[in-house]
Structures are given as C-alpha cells and as structure tokens.
N, C-alpha and C positions, 0 to 999 in steps of 0.2 A: 504493500500500500504506500509505496514511495510517493510523497507529494510532488506535484509539479514545482518548479523552481520558485522558491519564496523570496528570492533576492529582489532588491529595489529596482534592479535594471530589467526585470522581466515581469512586470505587473502592468495591469491596465490602469491608466491614469484616471483618477476621480477629479473631475472639474466641477467647481461650484459657480454656476452662472450668477450674474448680478441679481436676477429676480429671486433666486434662492436665498442669497445673502440678505436681500431686502426683507424677507420674512421675519428676520430676527431684529429688525428695527422697530422701535415704537416711537410714538410722538414724543418730542422733547429730548430724544437721545442725542448726545453730542460726542459720542465716541468716533474715532477715526475709521476710515474705510478698512484699514488693516486690522483694527480691533474687531470690527464686524466680521471680517473674513475669518479671523482666528476663532471667534465664537461659533461661527457657522461650521467651520471645519471640525471643531470639538464636538458639536452636536451631531454632525454626520458620522463621526467616528463612533459615537455612542449608539447610533441607530442602525448601522449597517447590518447588524445581526439581532436587532430588536431586543436588546437587553438580555443576552444569553445568560449572564450571571444570575439573573432572577428567575430563570425557568423553573427552578425548584426540583425536588427529588421525585422519583417515580417508584412505585412498588413493582417488583418483578418476582418471578418464581425463585430467584436466587438471593433475594434480599432487596433492600432499598438502594436504588441506584441514583447517583447524583453526578452531574457534570460540574466540575469546579475549575474555573480558570486558573491556569498555572501561575504560580509565584516562583520566579527563577531561583531565588536564594533558597527557598524552602524545598523545591521539588527537583532541582537539576540533577542531584546525585542519583535519585531513583530513576528518573527518565533516562539518564546516561547509561545506567546499568542495563536497563531494558534494551536500549539501542545497541548495546554490545553483545546481546544474546544472538548467537548465530541464526536462530530461527527468525529473528526480527531483522538483523543486519542485511540479510539477502535482499530485502525489499525496501528498507528505509535508507540505507547507505549513509548512516550517520554514526558509524563506528569511530573509535578513537578516544582521546582524552575527554574528560568532562567538559572542557572548553568548547569542543565541537558542538555538543548538545546545547550548551549555554548560548553560544552565538546564534544557533538556529532559533531558539526560543526568544531571544532578545530581538532578533530581526522581526519576528511575527508581532511581538508585543509593541515594538516601536512603530509599527505600521499604522494604517488608518482604520483598523478594526475589521477589515474584510476577511481576516483569518484569525481565529482565536484558539490557541492551544489550551487544552483542558486535561485534567486528570478525571478519570471515571472511578468513582468510589462505590463499593458495595458495603452497606452497613458501616460507612465511615472509613473503610480501609481502601487506600488507593490500589487499583489492580489493572488499570488500563490507561492508555494515552489516546487522546482524540484531538483532531483539528477540524473545527467546524468553519467552513469558509463559503464566501459568496462565489459560486461557480460562474456567475455572469460577469464578475469582475476579476476573474482568475485567468492566467494563461491558458487554462483548459478551453476557454471560449474560442481560442484561435484554431482549435483542432476539431471541434464538433459543435453542432448547433446547441445553443442554450437559450433558455427563456429568462426574462427579467425575474430576478429574485430566486432563481434556482440556487439551492444550497447544497454544498458538497460535504462529505465526511471522509476523513482518513482515520484509521485507528490501528492500534496494536493491543494485544492482550499481553500483559507484562510477565506473568509467571507461567511456567510450563504446566503446572498443575491445573491451571484454569483453561487450558487449550484442549481441543478435541472432544469436548463433552457437550457441545451445543450452547455453551454460554455466549459465544460470540454472536450467534444467531439471535439469541434473546436480547442481547444488549444493542445490537444494530437495530432491531425492531423498536426497542425502547427509545433510542436516540432519534430515529426517524419520526416517531410519534411526538417527541419533544420539539423537534424542529417545526413540524407542521402545526403543532398547537401554539408554539411561541412566535411563529412568523406567519401571520394571516395572509400576507401577499405571496408567500411561497407556494407554488403548486407542485413542485417536484423536488425530491431529494436524490442527489447523484453521488456515485462513487466510481473510482477508476482504479481498482486493484490490478496489479500485474497479472496478465493472463496465465503466467506460470504458477501463480499462487492459487491453486485449485481449491484449497480449503477455504480461502477467503471468498472466492467467487461463490462457492456452495453456501457459505454462511449468508451472503447477501440474498441469494435466491431463496433460502429458507426464511428470510426475514421479510419477504414480500416484494423484493426488487425483481426486475426482469433484465435480462441481458439484451441491451439495445444494439450494441455494435462492438467491434474491436477497433481501437483507435491507436494510431502510432503517435506517441508523445516523444519528446526529446530523449527521455531517459528509459523508456520502456514501451512495450506494446500492452495497452490497457484494455480491460474489459469494462465497457461503459455500462454501469448498472443504474437503473432508474426505478424509483418508487413514485408513482403518481399519487396525488392527493385523492382519496376516495370521496365519493359524494357525501358520505356521512361525516367526513372530516372537514367539510366546507365551513369556514368561519361564519 
C-alpha cells in the first residue's frame, strides 16, 4: 500500500480564489489582504478532510476502533518499527532509521491537510497506521479518473499477530464507513494497493470495495479499489 509521492514537488496545487478569501471578510474588518489569505488558507487546511480528528470511535467485532492523528514525537518510534517489518517494507518503502519515518510524517503534517497520517487504535492500543487523503487533490488524479471529494486510504497492520485473520477487512470497512459518515460531499472511497499485495486486495474486496482497474503509478502497478456510497448512506 505504498502511497503515491507525498513530496511538495508532486502534489496538486490548492489555489484560493479572491471570492473564496472574501468569504472570510466581515464588515469593518481592517486586516490586510495577506492576513485574509492566511486565515482562509488555515480554514481550508482544517476543512479538506472535514475534521477527521473529530470523527470519533466506532464499535467493531474486534473492539472499539479509533483513528487518531499522528503526533510525530509520540508515535514515530512505533511507526518506524512497523515500517521496518519486512512484510510492510515491501510495499511502503520507508525502511531505514527512525528519521526516514519522521521526515515522511512531518512532510504530511506540514502540508495543507489533504493527507492526514493516523494511528488506528483498538480499545486504546495502537495497532495500525493509516493515511486518509483527498484523492482528487493527490497525484493519483493524474493517472485515473477521480471525482470531487473522492477520499483515499493507505494502511498497514502493525503486528504480525493481527494479520491474516480478517481484521484488516473489518477495519477497512470501518474506516470507509467513517469517511462516508464524516465527509457528506464524498461519494467514493478509493485505495490503490500494489497488485502484488494479494492479501490487501482481498481485504478491500471483503470490505465492500470493487476492483475498478489496474493503474500504472510511478512506483508500482496498483489495483484501483473503489467503494461507492450506498443509497442508505446518503447524507
């Protein structure tokens, strides 16, 4: 589930038109245009994933699951250990010293909010790593058709004991439910695991995704997995 390049040189620019900035002006405001632009940009950063940090926990058959945005100082050692697990390293390509993982996380957190790194906890215990991202603002959009507000997921299950027993399928379904509940404008949840990662593709299929296509991305050939918003999930 290697993510597409998260570097600042390979993202789709988010432009804030004057009419958008004007929405933040009120009568009597005397702030400069730069200050308005800064406030508008901060608001856009908060809103790109509709307050993911406040989506809250969900009950699952395995326990209470919660997506918790990463804190680098608190979480980097754990995430780095997972990234150096051979079963993970083959697809994420973030092996090496802890600084490699720290740089990756800081790049995401320093961005405009289009991709949010999270820990997935079960009953309060961190056991998985997730990146929830705006697929329509991601380099992925250069390689396959996307719709406005399409939301993507990358994930890894951290511990070997949690793999191969259906837990991934359960959590993928749960996270897709969280995305669709938390983002009313989103009609599809996307994923693009490496086609070689058969267990990942199977987990997405089991979670209600369909295989839409195989897509050649810069670092891999990906299985484009899509879960559509069901009629009963319409906001």
